N, C-alpha and C positions, 0 to 999 in steps of 0.2 A: 504494500500500500504506500509506503514512504517513497519507494522508487517512482511510482506513478505521479505522486505529487511533485517531486523534484523535476521530473520530466515535463510536467505541465507548466511549472514556473519557468524553466529554461526556455521552453518553446514560446511562452508569453513574452519574455524579454527579447527573444530573437525576432518575433513578429512585430513588436512595437519599434524595434531599432531600424527597420527598413521603411523609413518615412522621408520622402524627398519633396520639398516644395521650393519654389523660387523665393527669393528675398521679397519681391513685390507682393507675392501672395500672402506671406507671413506678416509683413509689416506695413504694406500699402505703400503708396508713393507719397513722399514727404517733400513739400516744396519749402526749402529752407533758404531764404534770401538773407545773406549776410553782408550785403554791400554797404549798408548804412550803420554798421556796428563799429563802435569805437571803445577803447578801453576806459577812457575817462567817463563816458556817459553811461555805458551799459555794464561792463564787467566790474568796475569800481563800485557802482551802485549795489550790485549783488553782494559783493564782499562786505560792504558796510551793513547790509541788512542781516547777513548771516552772523557776523562777528558781534 
């Protein structure tokens, strides 16, 4: 009985390990525009809020 339960667990791990999706399917497309970001206005503001 124990042998069968170990076999079922091993097969379950093997079955779930074979899963392939593209990055866009998993996370979607993110439009991240960083052209107007500056350290003085954006990053420094975040560090002052956290600290």
